[in-house]
DSSP file (Angstrom, degrees, kcal/mol; ACC not computed):
  #  RESIDUE AA STRUCTURE BP1 BP2  ACC     N-H-->O    O-->H-N    N-H-->O    O-->H-N    TCO  KAPPA ALPHA  PHI   PSI    X-CA   Y-CA   Z-CA
    1    1 A X     >        0   0    0      0, 0.0     4,-2.7     0, 0.0     3,-0.5   0.000 360.0 360.0 360.0 -42.4  -70.9    0.2   27.4
    2    2 A X  H  >  +     0   0    0      1,-0.2     4,-1.9     2,-0.2     5,-0.3   0.846 360.0  59.9 -64.3 -32.7  -69.1    3.4   26.5
    3    3 A X  H  > S+     0   0    0      1,-0.2     4,-0.6     2,-0.2    -1,-0.2   0.830 114.9  34.5 -65.8 -30.5  -67.0    3.2   29.7
    4    4 A X  H  > S+     0   0    0     -3,-0.5     4,-1.8     2,-0.1    -2,-0.2   0.832 114.8  55.8 -89.1 -38.6  -65.7   -0.1   28.6
    5    5 A X  H  X S+     0   0    0     -4,-2.7     4,-2.6     2,-0.2     5,-0.2   0.887 103.8  52.3 -64.9 -41.9  -65.5    0.5   24.8
    6    6 A X  H  X S+     0   0    0     -4,-1.9     4,-2.4     2,-0.2    -1,-0.2   0.959 112.8  42.9 -65.3 -52.8  -63.3    3.6   24.9
    7    7 A X  H  X S+     0   0    0     -4,-0.6     4,-2.1    -5,-0.3    -1,-0.2   0.875 114.2  52.8 -61.6 -34.7  -60.5    2.1   27.1
    8    8 A X  H  X S+     0   0    0     -4,-1.8     4,-2.4     2,-0.2    -1,-0.2   0.908 110.2  47.0 -65.6 -40.8  -60.7   -1.2   25.0
    9    9 A X  H  X S+     0   0    0     -4,-2.6     4,-3.3     1,-0.2     5,-0.2   0.896 111.3  52.4 -63.8 -40.8  -60.3    0.8   21.8
   10   10 A X  H  X S+     0   0    0     -4,-2.4     4,-2.2    -5,-0.2    -2,-0.2   0.889 110.5  47.3 -65.3 -37.4  -57.4    2.7   23.3
   11   11 A X  H  X S+     0   0    0     -4,-2.1     4,-2.4     2,-0.2    -2,-0.2   0.933 114.5  46.3 -67.2 -48.2  -55.7   -0.5   24.3
   12   12 A X  H  X S+     0   0    0     -4,-2.4     4,-2.6     2,-0.2    -2,-0.2   0.916 113.1  49.3 -62.0 -44.2  -56.2   -2.1   20.9
   13   13 A X  H  X S+     0   0    0     -4,-3.3     4,-3.4     1,-0.2     5,-0.3   0.907 110.4  51.7 -62.6 -39.8  -55.0    1.1   19.2
   14   14 A X  H  X S+     0   0    0     -4,-2.2     4,-2.6    -5,-0.2     5,-0.2   0.919 110.7  47.7 -60.1 -43.6  -51.9    1.2   21.5
   15   15 A X  H  X S+     0   0    0     -4,-2.4     4,-2.6     2,-0.2    -2,-0.2   0.925 114.7  45.6 -63.9 -44.6  -51.1   -2.4   20.6
   16   16 A X  H  X S+     0   0    0     -4,-2.6     4,-2.2     2,-0.2    -2,-0.2   0.953 117.9  41.5 -65.2 -49.1  -51.5   -1.8   16.8
   17   17 A X  H  X S+     0   0    0     -4,-3.4     4,-2.3     1,-0.2    -1,-0.2   0.860 115.6  52.1 -71.2 -30.0  -49.5    1.5   16.8
   18   18 A X  H  X S+     0   0    0     -4,-2.6     4,-2.4    -5,-0.3    -1,-0.2   0.902 110.3  47.3 -68.4 -39.8  -46.9   -0.1   19.1
   19   19 A X  H  X S+     0   0    0     -4,-2.6     4,-2.4    -5,-0.2    -2,-0.2   0.890 112.2  50.5 -69.0 -34.4  -46.5   -3.1   16.9
   20   20 A X  H  X S+     0   0    0     -4,-2.2     4,-2.5     2,-0.2    -2,-0.2   0.919 111.5  48.2 -64.4 -42.0  -46.2   -0.8   13.9
   21   21 A X  H  X S+     0   0    0     -4,-2.3     4,-2.7     1,-0.2    -2,-0.2   0.893 111.7  49.7 -65.7 -38.3  -43.6    1.2   15.7
   22   22 A X  H  X S+     0   0    0     -4,-2.4     4,-2.1     2,-0.2    -2,-0.2   0.887 111.4  49.0 -66.6 -38.6  -41.7   -2.0   16.6
   23   23 A X  H  X S+     0   0    0     -4,-2.4     4,-2.1     2,-0.2    -2,-0.2   0.912 111.2  49.9 -68.0 -41.7  -41.8   -3.2   13.0
   24   24 A X  H  X S+     0   0    0     -4,-2.5     4,-2.3     1,-0.2    -2,-0.2   0.932 111.6  49.1 -60.1 -47.3  -40.5    0.2   11.8
   25   25 A X  H  X S+     0   0    0     -4,-2.7     4,-2.5     1,-0.2    -1,-0.2   0.879 107.4  53.5 -59.1 -39.2  -37.8    0.0   14.3
   26   26 A X  H  X S+     0   0    0     -4,-2.1     4,-0.6     2,-0.2    -1,-0.2   0.898 109.9  48.9 -62.2 -41.5  -36.9   -3.5   13.3
   27   27 A X  H  < S+     0   0    0     -4,-2.1     3,-0.4     1,-0.2    -2,-0.2   0.897 113.8  46.7 -62.9 -39.9  -36.6   -2.3    9.6
   28   28 A X  H  < S+     0   0    0     -4,-2.3    -2,-0.2     1,-0.2    -1,-0.2   0.863 115.3  43.6 -72.0 -36.5  -34.4    0.6   10.6
   29   29 A X  H  < S+     0   0    0     -4,-2.5    -1,-0.2    -5,-0.2    -2,-0.2   0.418  82.0 122.1 -91.6   1.9  -32.1   -1.3   12.9
   30   30 A X  S  < S-     0   0    0     -4,-0.6     2,-0.1    -3,-0.4    -3,-0.0  -0.448  76.0-104.0 -64.2 132.7  -31.7   -4.3   10.5
   31   31 A X        -     0   0    0      1,-0.2    -1,-0.1    -2,-0.1    -2,-0.1  -0.373  39.7-179.1 -64.9 134.3  -28.0   -4.7    9.7
   32   32 A X        +     0   0    0     -2,-0.1    -1,-0.2    -3,-0.1     2,-0.1   0.754  52.4  74.5-104.6 -32.9  -27.2   -3.4    6.2
   33   33 A X  S  > S-     0   0    0      1,-0.1     4,-1.1     6,-0.0     6,-0.1  -0.400  78.1-125.3 -87.0 160.8  -23.5   -4.1    5.7
   34   34 A X  T  4>S+     0   0    0      1,-0.2     5,-2.2     2,-0.2     4,-0.3   0.818 112.5  58.1 -69.3 -31.7  -21.8   -7.3    5.0
   35   35 A X  T >45S+     0   0    0      1,-0.2     3,-1.1     2,-0.2    -1,-0.2   0.886 105.2  49.5 -63.9 -39.5  -19.6   -6.7    8.0
   36   36 A X  T 345S+     0   0    0      1,-0.3    -1,-0.2     2,-0.1    -2,-0.2   0.813 103.6  61.2 -71.0 -27.0  -22.6   -6.5   10.3
   37   37 A X  T 3<5S-     0   0    0     -4,-1.1    -1,-0.3     1,-0.1    -2,-0.2   0.515 125.7 -97.7 -77.7  -3.8  -24.0   -9.7    8.9
   38   38 A X  T < 5S+     0   0    0     -3,-1.1    -3,-0.2     1,-0.3     2,-0.1   0.508  75.3 143.8 102.0   4.6  -21.0  -11.6   10.1
   39   39 A X      < -     0   0    0     -5,-2.2    -1,-0.3    -6,-0.1     3,-0.1  -0.468  59.8 -96.3 -77.2 153.5  -19.0  -11.7    6.9
   40   40 A X        -     0   0    0     -2,-0.1    -1,-0.1     1,-0.1     3,-0.1  -0.402  44.7-105.8 -68.8 140.8  -15.2  -11.4    7.2
   41   41 A X        -     0   0    0      1,-0.1     2,-0.3    -6,-0.1    -1,-0.1  -0.337  38.7-101.7 -64.5 149.8  -13.9   -7.8    6.8
   42   42 A X        -     0   0    0      1,-0.1     2,-0.2    -3,-0.1    -1,-0.1  -0.558  35.9-119.9 -76.3 132.6  -12.1   -7.1    3.5
   43   43 A X        -     0   0    0     -2,-0.3    34,-2.9    -3,-0.1    35,-0.3  -0.523  31.5-158.7 -72.4 137.1   -8.3   -7.1    3.8
   44   44 A X  E     -A   76   0A   0     32,-0.3     2,-0.3    -2,-0.2    32,-0.2  -0.839   9.0-165.6-117.4 157.3   -6.7   -3.8    2.8
   45   45 A X  E     -A   75   0A   0     30,-2.9    30,-2.8    -2,-0.3     2,-0.5  -0.909  23.6-117.2-133.4 161.7   -3.2   -2.9    1.7
   46   46 A X  E     -A   74   0A   0     -2,-0.3     2,-0.6    28,-0.2    28,-0.2  -0.901  22.2-161.0-102.4 124.8   -1.4    0.4    1.4
   47   47 A X  E     -A   73   0A   0     26,-3.2    26,-2.4    -2,-0.5     2,-0.3  -0.920  20.0-130.5-105.0 117.0   -0.3    1.4   -2.1
   48   48 A X  E     -A   72   0A   0     -2,-0.6    24,-0.3    24,-0.2     3,-0.1  -0.488  17.7-169.4 -70.6 129.4    2.4    4.1   -2.1
   49   49 A X  E     -     0   0A   0     22,-2.5    23,-0.2    -2,-0.3    -1,-0.2   0.544  37.2-135.5 -90.3  -9.4    1.5    6.9   -4.5
   50   50 A X  E     -A   71   0A   0     21,-0.9    21,-1.8     2,-0.1     2,-0.4  -0.360  45.0 -24.2  89.8-169.3    5.0    8.4   -4.1
   51   51 A X  E     -A   70   0A   0     19,-0.2     2,-0.5    -2,-0.1    19,-0.2  -0.633  56.9-162.4 -82.4 134.1    6.1   12.0   -3.6
   52   52 A X  E     -A   69   0A   0     17,-2.8    17,-2.1    -2,-0.4     2,-0.6  -0.976   8.3-149.7-120.1 122.1    3.7   14.6   -4.8
   53   53 A X  E     +A   68   0A   0     -2,-0.5     2,-0.4    15,-0.2    15,-0.2  -0.821  26.3 179.0 -90.1 121.1    4.9   18.2   -5.3
   54   54 A X  E     -A   67   0A   0     13,-2.7    13,-2.3    -2,-0.6     2,-0.2  -0.972  28.2-120.5-130.2 139.3    1.9   20.5   -4.6
   55   55 A X  E     -A   66   0A   0     -2,-0.4     2,-0.8    11,-0.2    11,-0.3  -0.517  20.2-136.6 -73.6 144.3    1.6   24.3   -4.7
   56   56 A X  E     -A   65   0A   0      9,-3.6     8,-3.3    -2,-0.2     9,-1.1  -0.912  29.0-172.0-102.2 109.5    0.6   26.0   -1.4
   57   57 A X  E     -A   63   0A   0     -2,-0.8    47,-1.6    44,-0.5    46,-1.2  -0.858  15.3-133.5-108.2 136.1   -1.9   28.5   -2.5
   58   58 A X    >   -     0   0    0      4,-3.0     3,-1.8    -2,-0.4    47,-0.1  -0.314  32.3-101.2 -79.2 169.8   -3.4   31.2   -0.1
   59   59 A X  T 3  S+     0   0    0      1,-0.3    43,-0.1    45,-0.2    -1,-0.1   0.691 123.3  58.2 -68.1 -18.5   -7.1   31.9    0.1
   60   60 A X  T 3  S-     0   0    0      2,-0.1    -1,-0.3     0, 0.0     3,-0.1   0.415 121.8-106.9 -89.7   0.4   -6.5   35.0   -2.1
   61   61 A X  S <  S+     0   0    0     -3,-1.8     2,-0.3     1,-0.3    -2,-0.1   0.448  74.9 136.5  91.7   2.2   -5.1   32.8   -4.8
   62   62 A X        -     0   0    0      1,-0.1    -4,-3.0    -5,-0.0     2,-0.4  -0.609  59.3-113.7 -85.1 141.6   -1.5   33.8   -4.4
   63   63 A X  E     +A   57   0A   0     -2,-0.3    -6,-0.2    -6,-0.2     3,-0.1  -0.630  31.0 178.8 -76.1 123.6    1.2   31.2   -4.5
   64   64 A X  E     -     0   0A   0     -8,-3.3     2,-0.3    -2,-0.4    -7,-0.2   0.696  55.9 -74.6 -96.1 -23.8    2.9   30.9   -1.1
   65   65 A X  E     -A   56   0A   0     -9,-1.1    -9,-3.6     2,-0.0    -1,-0.3  -0.979  50.0 -77.7 158.4-162.6    5.4   28.1   -2.0
   66   66 A X  E     -A   55   0A   0     -2,-0.3    79,-2.4   -11,-0.3     2,-0.3  -0.917  30.1-163.9-131.0 155.6    5.5   24.4   -2.7
   67   67 A X  E     -AB  54 144A   0    -13,-2.3   -13,-2.7    -2,-0.3     2,-0.5  -0.996  16.0-134.1-140.1 146.1    5.5   21.3   -0.6
   68   68 A X  E     -AB  53 143A   0     75,-3.4    75,-2.5    -2,-0.3     2,-0.4  -0.869  23.6-168.6 -98.5 134.0    6.4   17.6   -1.1
   69   69 A X  E     -AB  52 142A   0    -17,-2.1   -17,-2.8    -2,-0.5     2,-0.6  -0.984  16.9-147.2-122.7 132.2    4.0   15.1    0.3
   70   70 A X  E     -AB  51 141A   0     71,-2.6    70,-2.6    -2,-0.4    71,-1.0  -0.889  30.3-171.2 -93.0 123.5    4.5   11.3    0.6
   71   71 A X  E     -AB  50 139A   0    -21,-1.8   -22,-2.5    -2,-0.6   -21,-0.9  -0.919  17.4-173.7-124.9 142.2    1.2    9.8    0.1
   72   72 A X  E     -AB  48 138A   0     66,-2.4    66,-3.1    -2,-0.4     2,-0.5  -0.977  14.8-145.5-129.7 146.3   -0.2    6.2    0.5
   73   73 A X  E     -AB  47 137A   0    -26,-2.4   -26,-3.2    -2,-0.3     2,-0.6  -0.955   9.3-140.7-115.4 129.4   -3.7    5.0   -0.5
   74   74 A X  E     +AB  46 136A   0     62,-3.0    61,-3.1    -2,-0.5    62,-0.9  -0.797  36.3 163.4 -86.6 121.9   -5.5    2.3    1.5
   75   75 A X  E     -AB  45 134A   0    -30,-2.8   -30,-2.9    -2,-0.6    59,-0.2  -0.937  45.7 -86.5-136.6 157.1   -7.3    0.0   -0.9
   76   76 A X  E >   -A   44   0A   0     57,-0.9     3,-1.8    -2,-0.3     4,-0.4  -0.358  43.4-118.3 -62.1 147.6   -8.9   -3.4   -0.8
   77   77 A X  G >  S+     0   0    0    -34,-2.9     3,-1.1     1,-0.3     4,-0.4   0.857 112.4  56.1 -59.9 -37.4   -6.2   -6.1   -1.4
   78   78 A X  G 3  S+     0   0    0    -35,-0.3    -1,-0.3     1,-0.2     4,-0.2   0.636 109.2  46.7 -72.1 -10.4   -8.0   -7.3   -4.6
   79   79 A X  G <> S+     0   0    0     -3,-1.8     4,-2.3     1,-0.1    -1,-0.2   0.303  81.6  98.0-110.3   8.1   -7.9   -3.9   -6.2
   80   80 A X  H <> S+     0   0    0     -3,-1.1     4,-2.3    -4,-0.4     5,-0.2   0.889  83.9  49.5 -67.6 -36.9   -4.3   -3.0   -5.4
   81   81 A X  H  > S+     0   0    0     -4,-0.4     4,-2.0     2,-0.2    -1,-0.2   0.898 111.5  49.0 -66.6 -40.0   -3.0   -4.0   -8.9
   82   82 A X  H  > S+     0   0    0      2,-0.2     4,-1.4    -4,-0.2    -2,-0.2   0.889 112.9  47.5 -68.3 -39.5   -5.8   -1.9  -10.6
   83   83 A X  H  < S+     0   0    0     -4,-2.3     4,-0.3     2,-0.2    -2,-0.2   0.922 109.2  53.3 -67.0 -43.3   -5.0    1.1   -8.4
   84   84 A X  H >< S+     0   0    0     -4,-2.3     3,-1.2     1,-0.2     4,-0.3   0.904 107.9  51.1 -57.3 -43.3   -1.2    0.8   -9.1
   85   85 A X  H 3< S+     0   0    0     -4,-2.0     3,-0.4     1,-0.2    -1,-0.2   0.858 112.8  46.7 -64.3 -34.0   -1.8    0.8  -12.9
   86   86 A X  T 3X S+     0   0    0     -4,-1.4     4,-1.9     1,-0.2     3,-0.4   0.318  77.2 107.9 -94.0   9.2   -4.0    4.0  -12.6
   87   87 A X  H <> S+     0   0    0     -3,-1.2     4,-2.9    -4,-0.3     5,-0.2   0.861  75.2  56.6 -56.3 -38.3   -1.6    5.9  -10.3
   88   88 A X  H  > S+     0   0    0     -3,-0.4     4,-2.3    -4,-0.3    -1,-0.2   0.928 108.6  48.1 -59.5 -41.7   -0.5    8.3  -13.2
   89   89 A X  H  > S+     0   0    0     -3,-0.4     4,-2.3     2,-0.2    -1,-0.2   0.910 111.8  49.7 -62.6 -42.8   -4.2    9.2  -13.7
   90   90 A X  H  X S+     0   0    0     -4,-1.9     4,-2.4     2,-0.2    -2,-0.2   0.932 110.3  49.6 -59.3 -48.7   -4.5    9.8   -9.9
   91   91 A X  H  X S+     0   0    0     -4,-2.9     4,-2.5     1,-0.2    -2,-0.2   0.887 110.9  50.3 -59.4 -41.1   -1.4   12.0   -9.8
   92   92 A X  H  X S+     0   0    0     -4,-2.3     4,-2.1     2,-0.2    -1,-0.2   0.910 109.3  51.1 -64.3 -42.8   -2.8   14.1  -12.8
   93   93 A X  H  X S+     0   0    0     -4,-2.3     4,-0.5     2,-0.2    -2,-0.2   0.889 109.8  50.0 -63.0 -38.9   -6.1   14.5  -11.0
   94   94 A X  H >X S+     0   0    0     -4,-2.4     4,-2.3     1,-0.2     3,-1.4   0.946 109.9  50.8 -63.9 -46.5   -4.3   15.7   -7.8
   95   95 A X  H 3X S+     0   0    0     -4,-2.5     4,-0.8     1,-0.3    -2,-0.2   0.878 106.7  54.7 -58.5 -37.6   -2.3   18.2   -9.9
   96   96 A X  H 3< S+     0   0    0     -4,-2.1    -1,-0.3     1,-0.2    -2,-0.2   0.610 116.0  38.3 -74.4  -9.3   -5.5   19.6  -11.5
   97   97 A X  H XX S+     0   0    0     -3,-1.4     3,-1.1    -4,-0.5     4,-0.7   0.735  99.6  70.7-109.6 -29.9   -7.0   20.3   -8.1
   98   98 A X  H >< S+     0   0    0     -4,-2.3     3,-0.6     1,-0.3   -41,-0.3   0.837  95.4  52.4 -66.1 -31.8   -4.1   21.5   -5.9
   99   99 A X  T 3< S+     0   0    0     -4,-0.8    -1,-0.3     1,-0.2    -2,-0.1   0.747 112.0  47.7 -75.4 -16.9   -3.6   24.8   -7.5
  100  100 A X  T <4 S+     0   0    0     -3,-1.1     2,-0.7     1,-0.1    -1,-0.2   0.503  98.3  80.8 -95.7  -4.0   -7.4   25.6   -7.1
  101  101 A X  S << S-     0   0    0     -4,-0.7   -44,-0.5    -3,-0.6     2,-0.5  -0.875  75.7-141.2-107.1 105.9   -7.5   24.5   -3.4
  102  102 A X        +     0   0    0     -2,-0.7   -44,-0.2     1,-0.2   -43,-0.1  -0.489  37.0 154.7 -65.8 116.6   -6.3   27.0   -1.0
  103  103 A X        +     0   0    0    -46,-1.2    10,-2.3    -2,-0.5     2,-0.3   0.137  22.7 128.3-131.4  20.5   -4.3   25.1    1.7
  104  104 A X  E     +C  112   0B   0    -47,-1.6     2,-0.3     8,-0.2     8,-0.2  -0.626  29.1 159.4 -75.9 134.3   -1.9   27.7    3.0
  105  105 A X  E     +C  111   0B   0      6,-2.5     6,-2.1    -2,-0.3     5,-0.3  -0.854  22.8  67.2-143.8 178.9   -2.0   28.0    6.8
  106  106 A X  S    S-     0   0    0     -2,-0.3     3,-0.4     3,-0.2     7,-0.0  -0.183  95.1 -61.7  89.7 172.0    0.2   29.3    9.5
  107  107 A X  S    S+     0   0    0      1,-0.2    -1,-0.2     2,-0.1     0, 0.0   0.878 137.5  31.2 -62.2 -41.6    1.3   32.8   10.4
  108  108 A X  S    S-     0   0    0     -3,-0.2    -1,-0.2   -44,-0.0    -2,-0.1   0.465 109.8-116.1 -96.1  -1.3    3.1   33.5    7.0
  109  109 A X  S    S+     0   0    0     -3,-0.4    -3,-0.2    -4,-0.1    -2,-0.1   0.777  85.7 111.9  74.8  24.4    0.8   31.2    5.0
  110  110 A X        +     0   0    0     -5,-0.3     2,-0.4    -6,-0.1    -4,-0.2   0.521  48.9  91.2-107.3  -7.4    3.6   28.7    4.0
  111  111 A X  E    S-C  105   0B   0     -6,-2.1    -6,-2.5    33,-0.0     2,-0.2  -0.723  76.6-123.7 -90.0 135.0    2.4   25.7    6.0
  112  112 A X  E     -C  104   0B   0     -2,-0.4     2,-0.8    -8,-0.2    -8,-0.2  -0.520  13.3-129.6 -76.3 143.2    0.1   23.2    4.2
  113  113 A X     >  -     0   0    0    -10,-2.3     4,-1.8    -2,-0.2     3,-0.2  -0.834  19.3-161.9 -87.7 109.3   -3.3   22.4    5.7
  114  114 A X  H  > S+     0   0    0     -2,-0.8     4,-2.7     1,-0.2     5,-0.2   0.812  85.3  59.5 -64.5 -34.2   -3.2   18.6    5.6
  115  115 A X  H  > S+     0   0    0      2,-0.2     4,-1.9     1,-0.2    -1,-0.2   0.927 107.6  46.5 -61.8 -44.8   -7.0   18.2    6.0
  116  116 A X  H  > S+     0   0    0      1,-0.2     4,-2.0     2,-0.2    -2,-0.2   0.913 112.5  50.6 -62.3 -42.2   -7.5   20.2    2.8
  117  117 A X  H  X S+     0   0    0     -4,-1.8     4,-2.5     1,-0.2    -2,-0.2   0.898 108.6  50.8 -64.9 -39.1   -4.8   18.2    1.0
  118  118 A X  H  X S+     0   0    0     -4,-2.7     4,-2.3     2,-0.2    -1,-0.2   0.868 108.4  52.8 -67.0 -34.0   -6.5   14.9    2.1
  119  119 A X  H  X S+     0   0    0     -4,-1.9     4,-2.1     2,-0.2    -1,-0.2   0.887 110.2  48.5 -65.7 -39.6   -9.8   16.2    0.8
  120  120 A X  H  X S+     0   0    0     -4,-2.0     4,-2.3     2,-0.2    -2,-0.2   0.921 110.5  51.7 -65.2 -43.0   -8.1   16.9   -2.6
  121  121 A X  H  X S+     0   0    0     -4,-2.5     4,-2.3     1,-0.2    -2,-0.2   0.917 111.2  46.1 -61.7 -44.6   -6.5   13.4   -2.5
  122  122 A X  H  X S+     0   0    0     -4,-2.3     4,-2.0     2,-0.2    -1,-0.2   0.870 112.4  50.4 -68.4 -37.2   -9.9   11.7   -1.9
  123  123 A X  H  X S+     0   0    0     -4,-2.1     4,-1.4     2,-0.2    -1,-0.2   0.906 113.1  46.7 -64.8 -40.9  -11.7   13.8   -4.6
  124  124 A X  H  X S+     0   0    0     -4,-2.3     4,-2.8     1,-0.2     5,-0.4   0.869 111.2  51.6 -69.1 -36.8   -8.9   12.9   -7.1
  125  125 A X  H  X S+     0   0    0     -4,-2.3     4,-2.0     1,-0.2    -1,-0.2   0.890 107.1  53.7 -69.3 -37.4   -9.1    9.2   -6.1
  126  126 A X  H  < S+     0   0    0     -4,-2.0    -1,-0.2     1,-0.2    -2,-0.2   0.841 115.7  39.7 -64.7 -33.1  -12.8    9.2   -6.7
  127  127 A X  H  < S+     0   0    0     -4,-1.4    -2,-0.2    -5,-0.1    -1,-0.2   0.923 126.9  29.2 -79.7 -50.1  -12.3   10.6  -10.2
  128  128 A X  H  < S+     0   0    0     -4,-2.8    -3,-0.2    -5,-0.1     2,-0.2   0.776 120.6  41.8 -89.6 -28.1   -9.3    8.7  -11.4
  129  129 A X  S  < S-     0   0    0     -4,-2.0   -46,-0.1    -5,-0.4     2,-0.0  -0.536 107.5 -62.1-111.9 178.2   -9.6    5.4   -9.5
  130  130 A X    >>  -     0   0    0     -2,-0.2     3,-1.3     1,-0.1     4,-0.8  -0.358  46.6-129.1 -59.1 136.7  -12.5    3.1   -8.7
  131  131 A X  T 34 S+     0   0    0      1,-0.3     3,-0.2     2,-0.2    -1,-0.1   0.881 109.8  34.1 -57.0 -40.4  -15.1    5.0   -6.5
  132  132 A X  T 34 S+     0   0    0      1,-0.2    -1,-0.3    -6,-0.1    -2,-0.1   0.318 102.5  84.5 -94.0   5.7  -15.2    2.2   -3.9
  133  133 A X  T <4 S+     0   0    0     -3,-1.3   -57,-0.9    -8,-0.1     2,-0.6   0.868  78.6  59.8 -81.4 -35.4  -11.5    1.4   -4.4
  134  134 A X  E  <  -B   75   0A   0     -4,-0.8   -59,-0.2    -3,-0.2     3,-0.1  -0.836  53.2-177.2-102.5 119.8   -9.8    3.8   -2.1
  135  135 A X  E    S-     0   0A   0    -61,-3.1     2,-0.3    -2,-0.6    -1,-0.2   0.910  70.3 -22.4 -77.3 -46.7  -10.7    3.7    1.6
  136  136 A X  E     -B   74   0A   0    -62,-0.9   -62,-3.0     2,-0.0     2,-0.5  -0.988  54.7-126.7-160.5 161.6   -8.5    6.6    2.6
  137  137 A X  E     -B   73   0A   0     -2,-0.3     2,-0.5   -64,-0.2   -64,-0.2  -0.956  25.4-159.5-115.5 134.9   -5.5    8.6    1.6
  138  138 A X  E     -B   72   0A   0    -66,-3.1   -66,-2.4    -2,-0.5     2,-0.8  -0.958  12.5-147.1-122.0 125.4   -2.7    9.0    4.1
  139  139 A X  E     +B   71   0A   0     -2,-0.5   -68,-0.2   -68,-0.2     3,-0.1  -0.846  18.6 179.2 -86.8 111.1   -0.1   11.7    4.1
  140  140 A X  E     +     0   0A   0    -70,-2.6     2,-0.3    -2,-0.8   -69,-0.2   0.698  65.5   4.8 -88.8 -21.9    3.0   10.0    5.6
  141  141 A X  E     -B   70   0A   0    -71,-1.0   -71,-2.6     2,-0.0     2,-0.4  -0.973  57.0-168.3-160.1 147.2    5.4   13.0    5.3
  142  142 A X  E     +B   69   0A   0     -2,-0.3     2,-0.3   -73,-0.2   -73,-0.2  -0.992  15.2 164.1-138.8 133.3    5.3   16.7    4.3
  143  143 A X  E     -B   68   0A   0    -75,-2.5   -75,-3.4    -2,-0.4    -2,-0.0  -0.994  40.6 -99.2-145.1 147.5    8.2   18.9    3.7
  144  144 A X  E      B   67   0A   0     -2,-0.3   -77,-0.3   -77,-0.2   -33,-0.0  -0.392 360.0 360.0 -64.7 146.7    8.8   22.3    2.0
  145  145 A X              0   0    0    -79,-2.4   -78,-0.2   -91,-0.1    -1,-0.1   0.422 360.0 360.0 -97.8 360.0   10.1   22.1   -1.5
């Protein structure tokens, strides 16, 4: 009886734990986003934020120079008017962050690090604009001032 009972319990336990694992995998792999459920993707537009004059600060806190950046924000089409109205708040938030963010790179420390500046832009957008409003910030041009 023991010879039959132990393998039978092992088979039943394997089925139970296997089914439980399959159920857990089903919950984890269940589509969460509206895009995955078959809904149409939200149309986005680019809102030009204009030229931004930003200080290029070295990691030691010294000013290396200034740079002009042309920036555009990718936003959902239905939020473009709201973002356009709040652009002055966004520009102020960018100004409050750039002097504290060391983004000098290059041999003489006068070239801006665009990745750092994009991080500054997204942080400012999260503060001044709708948190879910800005998909990404794009630097379309950068030039020394």
